[in-house]
KOLDO-430234 format. One record per atom (N, C-alpha, C): x, y, z; residue in three letters. Coordinates in steps of 0.001 Angstrom, whole numbers, plus 500000, padded with zeros to 6 digits. Layout:
N
XYZAla...
This chain:
495
395847868197134101Met395802869461134818Met396689869363136054Met397534870396136232Ser398443870379137370Ser397667870609138665Ser398321870272139776Ala397687870464141090Ala397425871940141344Ala398351872813140890Val398180874246141104Val396977874773140323Val396844874295139056Ser395731874743138213Ser394410874281138791Ser394387873020139300Phe393160872495139881Phe392741873305141121Phe393775873671141915Leu393483874448143119Leu392907875813142763Leu393514876448141715Arg392994877751141278Arg391563877633140776Arg391276876559140016Leu389927876369139489Leu388926876169140624Leu389302875425141632Ser388410875184142775Ser388088876488143495Ser389118877300143671Val388900878595144326Val387956879451143514Val388161879472142175His387290880284141315His385853879794141359His385671878452141349Leu384327877897141392Leu383627878237142712Leu384379878128143810Arg383790878461145103Arg383421879947145177Arg384298880806144635Leu384029882234144621Leu382803882551143772Leu382708881849142609Leu381558882068141741Leu380268881635142412Leu380302880505143127Leu379129880015143825Leu378675881007144901Leu379660881562145635Val379343882562146654Val378685883790146036Val379228884234144903Leu378668885411144245Leu377255885157143759Leu377011883949143209Val375673883618142730Val374675883609143871Val375075882947144976Ile374176882876146132Ile373930884268146714Ile375026885045146840Thr374903886399147386Thr374043887270146499Thr374290887142145180Gly373504887932144245Gly372038887581144315Gly371763886275144440Ala370378885854144545Ala369729886444145788Ala370498886415146892Cys369964886984148129Cys369721888486147997Cys370691889139147322Leu370536890578147160Leu369335890906146295Leu369072890057145294Asn367943890319144416Asn366606889983145066Asn366560888960145881Ile365294888477146430Ile364910889208147696Ile365877889397148610Ala365534889922149933Ala364857891279149888Ala365390892269149138Pro364722893564149116Pro363299893480148563Pro363075892633147531Gln361750892518146966Gln360779891933147982Gln361226890935148723Ala360361890325149718Ala360025891322150817Ala361026892076151269Ala360795893061152318Ala359858894153151847Ala360048894578150584Asp359208895639150051Asp357761895182149959Asp357554893948149497Ala356198893438149376Ala355528893321150725Ala356299892965151730Ala355727892788153061Ala355381894120153710Ala356140895167153393Ser355944896426154093Ser354963897348153382Ser354670897111152110Thr353710897926151383Thr352328897339151590Thr351509898046152363Leu350233897480152800Leu349119897668151777Leu349208898691150935Val348187898828149900Val348433897782148827Val347364897257148295Lys347458896240147252Lys347419896900145877Lys348334896513145033Asn348343896980143643Asn348425898493143539Asn349332899075144341Gly349478900522144309Gly350234901046143109Gly350823900145142308Ser351560900588141114Ser350674900656139880Ser349562899887139863Phe348611899851138750Phe349239899372137446Phe350381898695137519Asp351089898320136291Asp350354897253135482Asp349682896305136162Lys349006895215135451Lys347511895452135282Lys346878895967136333Asn345435896188136273Asn345038897180137374Asn343752897331137590Leu343239898272138580Leu342538897555139736Leu342816896284139899Ser342147895521140951Ser342485896102142321Ser341500896080143204Gly341692896621144540Gly341391898099144659Gly340877898712143573Trp340598900144143595Trp339283900427142879Trp338601901477143320Glu337364901884142685Glu337248903409142701Glu336386903919141831Ser336167905364141762Ser334796905703142316Ser334544907000142535Asn333218907438142962Asn332328907647141742Asn331076908072141989Lys330105908179140907Lys330373909334139951Lys331144910326140399Ser331393911487139544Ser332494911254138519Ser333220910153138650Ser334372909924137772Ser334406908476137299Ser335158908256136226Thr335387906897135715Thr336861906545135900Thr337117905292136215Leu338471904810136492Leu338975903985135321Leu340183904276134867Ser340792903513133778Ser342299903511133944Ser342979902628133181Ser344437902603133159Ser344967903640132183Ser346160904153132492Ser346766905152131617Ser348245904838131422Ser348741905119130240Ser350163904947129972Ser350985906081130563Ser350311907179130940Ser351006908244131657Ser351351907726133034Ser352620907699133386Asn353005907041134626Asn354178907750135271Asn354422907384136511His355609907849137208His356510906645137457His357629906594136769Gly358598905521137008Gly358375904261136207Gly357594904309135137Gly357401903139134308Gly356083902446134567Gly355663901595133626Gly354411900881133781Gly353212901748133454Gly352161901595134247Lys350931902340134025Lys350504903062135307Lys349467903883135181Ser348907904584136343Ser347393904459136310Ser346756904896137375Ala345300904984137419Ala344874906368136969Ala343786906420136226Ser343288907697135712Ser341829907856136098Ser341504908998136715Leu340123909356137018Leu339690910461136060Leu338648910220135302Lys338113911217134382Lys336728911626134852Lys336498912932134941Met335252913432135490Met334094913277134501Met332992912677134965Lys331769912600134174Lys330939913872134326Lys331105914528135486Lys330409915777135770Lys331220916547136794Lys330897917812136990Asn331612918599137986Asn331444917979139372Asn332539917972140131Gly332472917406141477Gly333831916949141948Gly333836916016142896Asn335070915476143448Asn335395914152142787Asn336675913943142512Ala337151912650142014Ala337742911885143188Ala337373910609143322Val337862909804144439Val338343908458143934Val339590908126144251Leu340137906778144042Leu340251906139145418Leu339576905007145616Asp339454904428146952Asp339865902964146927Asp340609902532147968Asp340990901128148056Asp339790900283148471Asp339705899079147936Thr338632898157148292Thr339150896724148222Thr339221896014149345Pro338812896446150684Pro339833897401151295Pro339557897841152543Asn340475898752153212Asn341845898119153371Asn342892898931153221Ser344260898403153215Ser344668897816154561Ser344154898363155651Val344409897806156981Val343066897468157594Val342879896198157975Ser341579895759158474Ser341440895892159981Ser342555895907160709Ser342470896012162164Ser343718896696162699Ser343551897829163370Thr344673898625163840Thr345006898327165299Thr346193898730165674Thr346609898788167074Thr346875900249167403Thr346241900749168449Lys346382902148168820Lys347844902513169026Lys348258903650168467Gly349623904116168620Gly350574903652167544Gly350062902956166519Thr350912902490165425Thr351079903590164377Thr352303903774163918Gly352580904778162908Gly352516904204161508Gly352075905015160562Tyr352038904626159152Tyr352557905796158305Tyr353272905449157252Ala353773906443156304Ala353234906101154926Ala352622907077154276Leu352059906875152949Leu352673907854151970Leu352635907475150715Ser353036908385149654Ser352283908025148387Ser352145908981147512Ala351510908767146217Ala352020909835145266Ala352013909503143998Trp352365910473142959Trp351096910843142198Trp350889912130141954Val349675912602141294Val350037913632140228Val349196913703139233Arg349299914784138259Arg347926914987137632Arg347758916089136929Thr346465916415136338Thr346616916722134852Thr345517916571134128Ser345539916885132689Ser345527918377132438Ser345014919139133412Thr344971920599133300Thr345434921192134619Thr346138922321134600Pro346665922900135844Pro345572923354136804Pro346025923657138025Asn345187924232139076Asn344098923266139558Asn344546922125140034Val343666921139140648Val344180920879142062Val343275920905143020Ser343638920610144398Ser343056919264144813Ser343638918684145832Gly343153917396146297Gly343827916986147586Gly343734915706147886Gln344244915237149169Gln344539913744149109Gln345685913368149681Leu345962911970150010Leu345368911762151389Leu344451910795151530Arg343627910742152728Arg343527909322153270Arg343484909234154588Val343215907967155269Val342087908190156263Val341060907360156171Arg339953907395157136Arg340113906230158098Arg340242906553159371Gln340278905523160411Gln338843905299160883Gln338320904092160647Val336915903787160924Val336856902728162019Val336303903114163171Gly336248902185164285Gly335022902400165142Gly334968901677166240Ala333819901740167136Ala333650903113167751Ala334736903873167869Lys334675905190168487Lys334445906305167478Lys334164905939166232Gly333886906953165222Gly334916906967164113Gly334829907977163277Val335700908120162106Val336646909291162329Val337920909065162051Glu338908910146162116Glu339620910210160768Glu339772911415160253Val340364911591158926Val341759912189159054Val342734911557158399Phe344093912079158285Phe344319912423156814Phe344984913525156529Gly345177913869155133Gly346281914876154908Gly346855914837153719Thr347791915844153239Thr347243916399151936Thr347015917703151894Ser346450918329150699Ser347544918629149676Ser347154918656148411Phe348089919038147346Phe347421920047146431Phe348241920834145752Trp347774921871144835Trp348635921778143584Trp348038921304142480Leu348761921043141243Leu348642922253140323Leu349719923015140233Thr349700924231139414Thr350132923980137977Thr350617922756137694Asn350998922386136330Asn350630920927136106Asn351107920343135017Thr350737918963134686Thr351857917972134994Thr352818918365135795Ser353922917467136156Ser353515916540137310Ser354216915434137429Trp353990914521138536Trp354468915159139842Trp353672915016140883Thr353977915582142193Thr353822914498143259Thr354786914419144168Lys354709913423145235Lys353999914017146450Lys353140913220147062Val352412913625148269Val352723912619149372Val353108913109150534Asp353446912244151673Asp352470912485152818Asp352186911426153551Leu351285911512154705Leu351797910590155804Leu351917911121157006Ala352288910320158176Ala351161910413159197Ala350855909310159845Leu349781909300160827Leu350083908288161916Leu349411908467163037Thr349477907526164144Thr348055907169164542Thr347737905895164570Thr346375905468164861Thr345990905793166297Thr344697906064166485Thr344184906436167804Thr343164905440168340Thr342937904349167608Gln341983903336168054Gln342548901937167843Gln342104901012168660Asp342336899592168417Asp341205899040167554Asp341548898039166737Arg340570897282165930Arg339750898173164991Arg340361899239164510Ala339739900064163469Ala340323899673162117Ala339684900078161052Ser340231899854159709Ser340742901173159144Ser341671901071158204Leu342235902252157546Leu341883902212156066Leu341156903225155642Asp340681903345154270Asp341543904388153558Asp342229903973152507Val343146904854151774Val342460905376150517Val342577906678150269Ser341994907249149053Ser342796908453148598Ser342657908772147331Val343193910004146754Val342010910773146193Val341904912051146576Val340734912848146224Val341172914071145420Val340447914352144360Gly340591915612143627Gly339373916462143904Gly339570917672144437Trp338448918501144860Trp337900919330143694Trp336588919429143632Thr335853920331142728Thr336451920356141322Thr336557919195140720Met337096919101139372Met335992919297138333Met336395919664137119Lys335450919964136052Lys335241918734135158Lys334118918754134445Thr333805917678133512Thr334965917458132517Thr335347916206132342Lys336398915736131431Lys337814915991131959Lys337955916688133093Gln339280916798133683Gln339742915422134144Gln341056915231134173Lys341613913949134593Lys342588914137135756Lys342580913169136643Leu343555913096137726Leu344243911744137623Leu345575911770137475Tyr346354910544137381Tyr347002910242138730Tyr347002908975139132Ile347585908565140408Ile348487907367140169Ile349642907363140794Asp350587906258140619Asp351383906043141903Asp351924904840142036Ser352898904492143094Ser352379904826144492Ser351164904357144804Ile350643904535146157Ile351306903522147078Ile351871903994148152Ser352590903125149089Ser352142903430150511Ser352071902381151328Met351710902546152741Met352508901552153564Met353299902072154484Arg354153901209155300Arg353977901534156774Arg354082900497157572Gln354078900693159017Gln355426901239159437Gln355423902201160362Thr356668902827160793Thr356814902680162303Thr357983903039162759Ala358257903010164197Ala358119904402164793Ala357282905239164146Ala357131906618164613Ala356545906634166019Ala357017907520166873Pro356472907590168225Pro355029908056168214Pro354291907666169219Val352904908081169347Val352849909567169692Val352053910314168951Thr351875911735169250Thr350511911932169884Thr350483912589171004Thr349247912793171737Thr348813914246171611Thr347627914462171064Val347081915804170948Val346191916051172165Val346398917156172896Pro345596917393174097Pro344118917517173755Pro343284916886174549Gln341851916928174361Gln341183917510175596Gln340053918181175408Pro339341918686176576Pro338979917534177505Pro339196917699178801Pro338880916615179718Pro337383916327179735Pro337022915076179552Val335631914671179549Val335409913708180699Val334592914071181685Pro334349913177182812Pro333703911880182341Pro333904910789183053Pro333245909538182687Pro331729909709182652Pro331091908972181754Val329649909087181613Val328951908782182935Val329493907827183694Ser328848907419184938Ser328787908561185943Ser329778909460185902Ser329797910568186854Ser329260911855186257Ser329038911887184954Asn328513913076184300Asn327538912651183209Asn326285912413183565Pro325312911928182577Pro325150912859181386Pro325463914165181553Glu325311915090180428Glu326228914744179265Glu327316914020179551Met328251913684178487Met327909912365177809Met326790911764178167Ala326362910547177483Ala325869910890176083Ala326029909954175175Ala325585910161173798Ala324098909842173681Ala323285910862173447Lys321846910660173275Lys321478910500171811Lys322193911203170928Tyr321921911141169502Tyr323183910670168779Tyr323027910287167531Ala324174909877166724Ala324168910638165406Ala325330911152165021Met325473911771163703Met325611910672162651Met325673911060161394Ser325666910089160296Ser326875909166160324Ser327980909590160941Asn329165908735161010Asn329208907917162296Asn328122907950163071Gly328068907159164289Gly328590907864165518Gly329203909037165357Thr329720909782166497Thr328562910320167337Thr328709910255168655Gly327625910625169531Gly327477912117169748Gly326239912534170014Leu325897913893170419Leu325227913824171783Leu325535914772172648Thr324876914820173944Thr323453915340173790Thr322699915315174885Ala321329915825174853Ala321289917305174506Ala322384918024174777Arg322467919448174423Arg323120919655173059Arg323343918570172321Gly323813918671170942Gly325295918880170764Gly326100918582171769Val327545918763171665Val328178917465171160Val328847917479169996Pro329498916256169506Pro330581915775170469Pro330600914489170731Leu331650913922171560Leu332941913780170769Leu332829913769169431Lys334012913726168568Lys333589914195167185Lys334507914860166488Gly334184915361165164Gly333489916716165236Gly333216917299164071Ala332686918662164014Ala331554918773163003Ala330457919392163427Leu329380919748162516Leu329822920927161655Leu329392920934160394Phe329751921999159457Phe328471922591158890Phe328406923909158832Gly327201924536158314Gly327411926000158022Gly326352926809158197Ala326451928193157741Ala325324929051158288Ala325562930353158223Thr324512931369158187Thr324055931457156741Thr322798931793156498Tyr322345931928155118Tyr321460933155154989Tyr321986934164154292Gly321232935381154048Gly320820936062155337Gly319600936536155373Ser319058937205156557Ser318093936247157251Ser318653935190157833Asn317867934116158460Asn316935933448157458Asn317331933411156176Asn316514932780155143Asn316576931264155245Asn315552930614154712Asn315546929153154646Asn316708928683153777Asn317620927855154309Pro318804927466153535Pro318572926320152564Pro317338925845152410Ala317074924699151541Ala317607924891150111Ala317419926072149480Pro317977926235148123Pro319501926106148096Pro320156926631149113Phe321617926511149194Phe322017925051149391Phe321265924314150186Glu321562922892150405Glu321387922093149122Glu320434922482148286Gln320269921812147000Gln321488922019146117Gln322067923199146192Gln323272923480145405Gln324478922678145895Gln324587922520147213Thr325774921876147785Thr325620920370147923Thr324388919863147858Gly324196918417147843Gly324040917757149198Gly323962918539150278Gln323763917954151607Gln323218919035152536Gln322419918637153506Arg321876919615154440Arg322973920100155389Arg322825921319155873Leu323788921902156795Leu323776921133158107Leu324952920934158681Gly325017920275159970Gly324643921195161104Gly325050922467161004Val324722923473162008Val324305924740161266Val323304925440161811Arg322845926665161164Arg322830927806162176Arg323517928902161828Arg323570930099162682Arg322489931081162255Arg321737931563163240Thr320767932633162986Thr320912933703164066Thr320420934918163754Phe320623936089164611Phe319278936791164817Phe318978937158166097Trp317655937658166412Trp317712938847167359Trp316747939755167190Ala316549940854168133Ala315796940324169352Ala315784941100170408Ala315155940654171654Ala313665940404171499Ala313002941099170568Asn311558940948170395Asn311186939927169319Asn312148939105168894Gln311886938108167853Gln311937936677168399Gln311562936517169634Val311673935203170279Val310844934147169553Val309599934442169253Asp308733933447168617Asp309266933042167236Asp309752934024166484Ala310318933708165162Ala311567932844165312Ala312398933139166302Ala313611932352166525Ala313280930920166890Ala312292930732167767Val311905929379168187Val311300928614167015Val310476929273166228Ala309876928612165061Ala310946928185164064Ala311953929031163861Thr313039928692162943Thr313872927544163491Thr314110927537164792Ala314845926436165402Ala314096925121165214Ala312784925165165351Arg311981923958165133Arg312113923478163681Arg312050924406162744Gln312200924045161331Gln313562923415161069Gln314595923977161689Asp315938923422161501Asp316028921997162040Asp315490921764163228Leu315517920411163794Leu314740919439162917Leu313595919883162409Asn312808919027161518Asn313587918670160257Asn314421919610159792Ala315186919391158559Ala316500918655158804Ala316882918497160074Gly318144917817160370Gly319316918757160473Gly319083919935161088Arg320166920894161329Arg320192921244162811Arg321379921453163362Leu321489921938164733Leu321345923458164735Leu320349924026165436Pro320215925488165489Pro321218926087166479Pro321942927103166038Trp322834927875166921Trp322377929320166794Trp321673929834167812Ile320990931115167707Ile321613932146168645Ile321605933401168188Ser322096934528168987Ser320977935543169187Ser320867936041170414Phe319900937089170719Phe320615938352171168Phe320116939489170715Lys320442940751171361Lys319572940868172618Lys319906941783173484Leu319263941844174797Leu318189942929174854Leu317135942717175649Pro316047943692175703Pro316362944923176542Pro317382944845177395Tyr317738945965178268Tyr319250946187178221Tyr319676947310178736Gly321099947608178792Gly321847946612179670Gly323142946549179471Trp323929945559180200Trp323817945693181720Trp323907946891182292Pro323804946976183760Pro322476946422184274Pro321366946735183583Asn320061946230184010Asn319962944715183827Asn320494944206182727Met320480942750182512Met321307942048183586Met322426942660183958Ala323319942051184944Ala322688941973186323Ala321723942845186601Thr321080942859187917Thr319715942178187901Thr319348941538186782Gly318164940681186787Gly316959941159186043Gly316994942323185385Lys315803942832184715Lys315374941930183553Lys316320941209182963Gly315983940351181819Gly315786938887182181Gly315730938558183466Asp315627937150183871Asp314367936481183317Asp313227937152183443Ala311965936566182978Ala311981936371181462Ala312540937332180756Trp312667937224179292Trp313494936004178913Trp314644935818179547Ala315503934680179241Ala314844933357179614Ala314154933320180751Lys313474932098181164Lys312355931744180179Lys311669932749179668Gly310623932503178678Gly311181931868177417Gly312345932351176974Ile313007931738175804Ile313336930285176099Ile313913930040177263Ala314324928677177612Ala313129927737177670Ala312009928198178195Gln310819927353178280Gln310321926965176888Gln310358927905175969Lys309903927612174608Lys310874926681173884Lys312165926857174109Leu313151925975173483Leu313093924576174083Leu312751924484175362Ala312671923172176005Ala311586922305175384Ala310582922925174747Ala309490922178174126Ala309842921652172739Ala311018921999172233Leu311423921551170903Leu311900920098170958Leu311901919407169799Pro312203917968169787Pro313688917619169778Pro314569918588169962Gly315994918287169927Gly316817919413170508Gly318129919308170402Pro319012920284171033Pro319106921601170271Pro319405922658171017Val319595924010170467Val320773924635171201Val321589925408170483Trp322647926198171110Trp322200927661171124Trp322485928350172234Ile322047929735172364Ile323186930610172867Ile323203931851172393Ala324176932851172854Ala323442934171173044Ala323843934936174066Phe323269936255174316Phe324341937320174104Phe324086938183173124His324974939275172725His326376938736172383His326462938143171169His327759937640170701His328647938816170291His329931938569170202Glu330928939610169885Glu330698940862170734Glu330892940780172042Pro330582941915172924Pro331640943010172946Pro332815942749172385Glu333932943685172508Glu333561945073171963Glu333728946085172800Gly333464947455172389Gly332035947914172550Gly331135947036173027Asp329722947402173128Asp329317947828174534Asp330237947784175487Gly329903948168176857Gly330976947691177809Gly330691947801179092Asp331632947353180121Asp331627945836180154Asp332769945223179891Met332838943770179808Met332504943099181135Met332696943804182241Lys332321943219183536Lys330822942991183598Lys330042943904183004Asp328592943727182958Asp328236942536182060Asp328911942434180924Trp328623941317180006Trp328917939987180682Trp330032939904181381Val330365938669182092Val329298938360183140Val328843939385183861Ala327812939190184878Ala326503938703184263Ala326194939180183066Ile324985938728182371Ile325064937231182095Ile326214936784181587Gln326373935360181277Gln326278934520182553Gln326879935019183614Glu326840934287184883Glu325422934218185440Glu324605935181185112Arg323226935207185596Arg322308934345184729Arg322471934415183414Leu321535933754182510Leu321825932282182300Leu323083931874182347Ser323401930474182103Ser322651929530183044Ser322672929743184367Pro321924928828185242Pro320423928819184958Pro319865929969184592Ile318434930045184288Ile318103929190183069Ile318871929382182007Val318600928676180751Val318852927182180903Val319979926807181467Arg320350925392181518Arg319437924603182452Arg318990925202183547Ser318105924488184466Ser316691924377183913Ser316308925314183051Thr314964925304182466Thr314875924397181252Thr315953924363180455Ala315927923634179184Ala317103922654179122Ala316898921387179457Pro317999920412179435Pro318490920063178037Pro317788920551177011Asn318211920323175632Asn318997921489175047Asn319226922536175839Val319873923751175326Val321296923865175844Val322230924045174925Ala323627924301175282Ala323834925806175389Ala324415926238176492Tyr324676927663176693Tyr326056927976176111Tyr326099928941175203Thr327355929287174543Thr327670930765174736Thr328943931087174722Val329399932475174657Val330260932605173409Val330130933732172715Ile330802933903171427Ile331606935194171431Ile332905935070171182Tyr333821936213171121Tyr334316936387169678Tyr334976937522169422Thr335602937691168109Thr336793936758167947Thr337467936452169026Gly338646935594168960Gly339929936383168840Gly339963937343167931Tyr341167938151167760Tyr341459938950169026Tyr340433939617169556Tyr340641940448170741Tyr341102939623171934Tyr340606938385172031Gln340946937560173188Gln342411937113173158Gln342975937021171966Leu344364936575171845Leu345342937721171612Leu344910938747170890Tyr345851939772170452Tyr345400941203170760Tyr344271941359171447Gly343747942678171738Gly344145943194173110Gly343511944276173555Pro343812944861174871Pro343570943867176004Pro344213944101177105Glu344139943192178247Glu342706942999178733Glu341886944041178637Lys340522943940179151Lys339688942923178381Lys340141942534177170Tyr339406941551176374Tyr340039940159176429Tyr341146940006177117Gln341814938713177191Gln340884937679177829Gln341012936433177399Leu340105935394177868Leu340060935286179380Leu341202935451180024Ala341240935338181478Ala340371936395182146Ala340136937521181448Asn339386938624182044Asn337923938676181611Asn337536937878180637Val336152937925180142Val335467936564180220Val336062935633180956Trp335455934301181044Trp334494934239182228Trp333226933871181975Pro332240933826183060Pro332516932653184016Pro332285932888185283Lys332429931838186299Lys331080931138186454Lys330704930389185441Thr329467929626185416Thr329629928522184390Thr328648927656184273Lys328736926551183330Lys328512927043181910Lys329511926848181073Ile329431927143179640Ile329597925825178902Ile328732925565177940Asp328824924308177189Asp329767924412176002Asp329684925527175269Val330507925715174069Val330976927163174023Val332263927373173775Val332770928712173530Val332979928856172023Val332387929914171464Gly332496930156170031Gly333369931360169735Gly333982931343168558Phe334829932446168116Phe334463932796166675Phe334582934078166334Asp334296934557164978Asp335611934993164340Asp336255934077163657Val337586934317163088Val337537934082161585Val338033935046160827Tyr338020934988159367Tyr339448934975158829Tyr339636934273157717Asn340916934343157024Asn340999935678156290Asn342078936390156494Gln342188937760155975Gln342572937834154500Gln342973936714153895Tyr343420936758152502Tyr342300937294151603Tyr342642938294150786Gly341687938854149837Gly340900940032150358Gly341009940338151653Met340326941519152189Met341058942790151758Met340329943874151662Met340927945154151321Met341195945933152602Met342429946347152799Lys342811947160153949Lys343634948340153462Lys343129949533153751Asn343800950764153325Asn344026950790151818Asn343059950280151075Gly343129950303149622Gly343984949225149008Gly344514948306149816Thr345377947246149307Thr344823945893149713Thr344845944948148780Met344336943615149084Met345361942832149885Met344902942211150962Val345773941364151789Val346136940111150996Val347432939856150842Lys347892938706150046Lys348525937619150904Lys348427937755152213Ser348956936726153108Ser347794935999153771Ser347794934694153646Ala346742933900154266Ala346959933838155774Ala345898933907156523Thr345979933806157978Thr346278932359158372Thr347312932119159173Pro347602930745159628Pro346615930336160715Pro345437929929160327Met344331929732161268Met344676928745162384Met345339927671162032Arg345599926649163053Arg346553927147164128Arg347698927688163701Thr348704928093164693Thr348349929407165369Thr347747930329164628Ala347431931645165200Ala346202931599166104Ala345279930661165817Tyr344021930645166565Tyr343655929269167136Tyr343518928272166271Phe342874927023166695Phe343620926331167829Phe344936926254167727Glu345690925567168785Glu345551926294170118Glu345427927609170061Lys345249928396171290Lys343827928223171835Lys342832928193170944Phe341463927940171388Phe341354926555172025Phe341983925583171392Glu341943924213171913Glu342523924143173325Glu343650924788173523Lys344301924761174827Lys343431925430175886Lys342825926575175536Phe341970927260176492Phe340739926425176824Phe340077925885175783Ala338876925087176008Ala339177923879176890Ala340325923247176652Ala340702922094177474Ala340901922496178927Ala341450923694179140Ser341693924140180513Ser340397924424181256Ser339317924716180523Lys338025925021181142Lys337047923848181073Lys337433922788180372Gly336544921639180254Gly335316921904179416Gly335451922742178365Val334320923065177491Val334686922711176050Val333663922645175211Ala333892922461173781Ala334094923824173127Ala334685923834171917Trp334864925095171213Trp334509924919169740Trp334176926043169087Gly333868925999167666Gly333954927372167043Gly333825927415165725Leu333783928679164984Leu332327929034164743Leu331870930122165349Ala330496930579165157Ala330359931373163862Ala331447931954163406Glu331503932633162112Glu332895932450161527Glu332946932205160242Thr334201932231159492Thr333844932288158017Thr334792932651157177Ala334532932712155743Ala335844932941155009Ala335801932755153692Ile336941933090152838Ile336449934007151727Ile337314934878151272Ser336962935830150219Ser336963935145148858Ser336398935829147869Asp336434935298146499Asp337868935122145995Asp338776936101146215Pro340160935881145791Pro340801934674146478Pro340463934444147748Ala341024933284148453Ala340522931991147838Ala339237931944147492Ala338679930739146877Ala339338930441145538Ala339714931497144823Lys340360931314143516Lys341831930949143658Lys342542931661144516Asp343988931466144634Asp344359930300145546Asp343496929986146507His343767928909147468His342526928026147587His342239927217146576Pro340977926463146565Pro340860925412147662Pro341941925112148380Thr341830924173149501Thr341715924891150843Thr341609926205150833Met341629926957152093Met340469926570153014Met339268926477152472Leu338126926123153303Leu338265924699153821Leu338673923802152953Arg338914922420153364Arg339968922342154466Arg341065923051154290Asp342140923027155287Asp341668923617156615Asp340844924670156545Thr340328925276157778Thr339500924275158559Thr338606923571157873Tyr337769922573158555Tyr338619921426159105Tyr339554920927158295Asp340404919826158754Asp341226920233159972Asp341732921469159968Asp342512921944161110Asp341627922107162344Asp340395922536162145Leu339470922659163272Leu339190921289163881Leu338953920291163036Val338705918932163539Val339934918404164266Val341119918654163697Ala342356918155164298Ala342622918775165667Ala342117919989165892Thr342308920648167185Thr341041920565168039Thr340182919597167704His339026919220168526His337942920286168621His337803921100167557Gly336623921942167463Gly335403921084167169Gly334214921530167612Val333015920701167464Val332015921274166457Val332248922495165956Ala331325923082164989Ala332035924187164218Ala331583924383162970Met332134925441162122Met331004925968161253Met330675927235161422Ala329574927855160690Ala330114928937159755Ala329872928783158462Tyr330319929737157446Tyr329341930911157391Tyr329874932141157331Phe329058933355157301Phe328672933656155860Phe327652932969155365Asn327243933082153965Asn326147934131153802Asn326564935382153865Thr325626936490153732Thr326395937762153386Thr325681938712152773His326264940036152531His326117940944153744His325253940577154687Leu324982941441155832Leu326225941586156703Leu326577942825157001His327707943121157892His329014942476157415His329142942249156120Ser330340941604155588Ser331430942625155302Ser332645942278155659Lys333792943137155410Lys334579942713154173Lys334114941666153515Ser334767941196152299Ser333758940380151510Ser334216939715150462Ser333333938932149587Ser333124937546150195Ser332472937520151367Trp332279936237152062Trp331210935368151393Trp330159935981150852Ala329006935225150356Ala329417934207149296Ala328739933075149316Ile329036931981148374Ile328073932101147202Ile328578932561146063Leu327730932827144910Leu328164932074143659Leu329469932007143379Asp329913931391142130Asp330059929880142294Asp330133929197141158Glu330136927734141141Glu331336927142141865Glu332525927735141694Asp333716927200142353Asp333576927232143877Asp333067928330144386Lys332918928464145830Lys331843927509146359Lys330781927340145588Ile329744926375145968Ile330331924975146025Ile331140924633145029Gln331755923303144994Gln332696923104146177Gln333470924130146501Gln334403924024147629Gln333652923826148942Gln332588924606149145Phe331789924455150356Phe331136923078150386Phe330560922676149259Gly329882921382149192Gly330810920215149460Gly332051920320148999Ala333009919231149230Ala333280919056150720Ala333425920168151431Val333647920076152882Val332392919563153566Val331239920073153157Leu329981919668153776Leu329756918169153637Leu330027917629152453Lys329796916199152225Lys330772915315152999Lys331898915879153394Ser332865915093154182Ser332585915193155674Ser331638916069156061Ser331333916275157480Ser330144915410157888Ser330014915108159182Pro328880914293159614Pro327575915070159574Pro326500914384159248Glu325178915004159240Glu324550914941160634Glu323886916014161014Phe323100916045162233Phe321853915193161996Phe321399914434162999Pro320262913526162763Pro318941914256162591Pro318071913703161770Lys316689914171161708Lys315952913553162888Lys315395914399163741Leu314853913923165010Leu313338913751164994Leu312656914213163943Val311202914075163895Val310803913567162512Val
C-alpha cells in the first residue's frame, strides 16, 4: 500500500470513528434527557400498566388502540359515574413553591360526547389545590390535552390523574402518552384577599376542618377552598337529593319570611347535625326606613340569640337581592345597623350581604358596589349570578355561554380583596340545554370560582322563582352535579 493510500485510509477511519461516536451521542443523549425530564412513570403504557390505578366505577386494562405506537390505557365503566386514571405513587413527592410544570396527555373515547379533565392535585400541609384542563370529546379521534401549573406550596406532593366525567356503563376512555416536565415558567401570583395573622385576628383561626383538612373559622368561613351545595325545593330536606348525588351538600341555602324564625333555626340545626353549613336569608318584618332607624333591632337580636345556641356556624343575610325593592340607602343603613347586633350576639354567625351581581358590575350607578357597600363588618359577600346559556329571551334561546370567570368572578375577587372579605355564589345554575350541550359547564364554574378564591357555591335547585330550567331532574344533570360535589370538601359533622 502506497503512503498516499495509507494516509487516505487513516483519514477515513478517523472520520468513521468520529461519526460513530457522534451518532452514539446523538442517539443516547436525547433519550437520557427525555427520561430525566418526564416525571410520570410509565406514561406510555407500552409494556404494562404499572404505576397507575383506576377508581371503583371503572376497570383498567391495556389496549392496542394507541397514539403513536405501542399500547394505551383503557378505562371501561362498570356503572354510570366518573372514570379516573390515577398515578400511584404520586409523580412528584415533594414540591418547591413557585416551580412550573407542563403536562400533556392524549385521550379518546369509544363513543362521542365525553367530557373530562387532565388534573393535578397539589396535596400539602396547607390543604389541597386542584389544577386542571377540561376536554370535550365530540368524536372518537385522539385529542391532546395540555396543562401548565405553578406550585404554591413547599413539600407538597403532586397527584396526576385523567378523569372522564359522568360516563355511561361500558363506555371506554383511552389514555396515552402522559408526560410531565418541570419548566422554567415564571411564578404567577393570583391576588388573594388580605388575611391578618392569626395572632392579631383570632377570628381567622381555624376552629373546624373540612374533609380535605382545610380550616374553617368559628363563623364557618373556609380559609382556603370552596364549599359546594344547593337550595333544594321549598326549603325541603335535601337528604333524597344527597342520596342521588352520593355526598352530602357542603352548604345549603334556605329562604325565610320574617315570621319563620323558629323554623329557620330548627332547619339550621338539622343542617349542622347532617354536616351542612346553613346559609339563610330573611325578609324583614318592617319597611326599610323603619328597619334603618331601629324598629327591627329586637327581632334581629332574637334571631342571633337563637342561632348562637346552635352547635356550629351559620351564615345569615337580611333581604338578599335588594335591587329595585326600595331606596338602596335605606338597605345599606339596615346592614350597618344589624351587622354589629348579630355579630356581637352570635360569635358563630357570619354576617353576609347578597347582591344580584349583574347590577353591581353592569347596572345603573346607584347599584354599583361602591355605592351599596355597607360601612360595617361583613364576613362574606354573596352574588346571584347565572349562566345565560339556554335561557329564553324574547322567544329565542340564548346560545352564548356566559364567561363567568372573566365577566364576574375575577371582578368579585378583586372587590372582595379590596374590602378584606370572602366572596361566594349564593345562587347559580345551568339550564337543561346547557347541561346537554356543555356538560363541563358546572364543573368549570366551580373550578373557576375556586381559582378566584370564592369560598362557597350554592346551586339554585328549585322551580320556585326560576327563569329557566334550573332544577336538577334528569340523570345527566344529577351526575354532573354529583361529580362536582364529590370533588369538593365536605363540611364537618359537628354533633
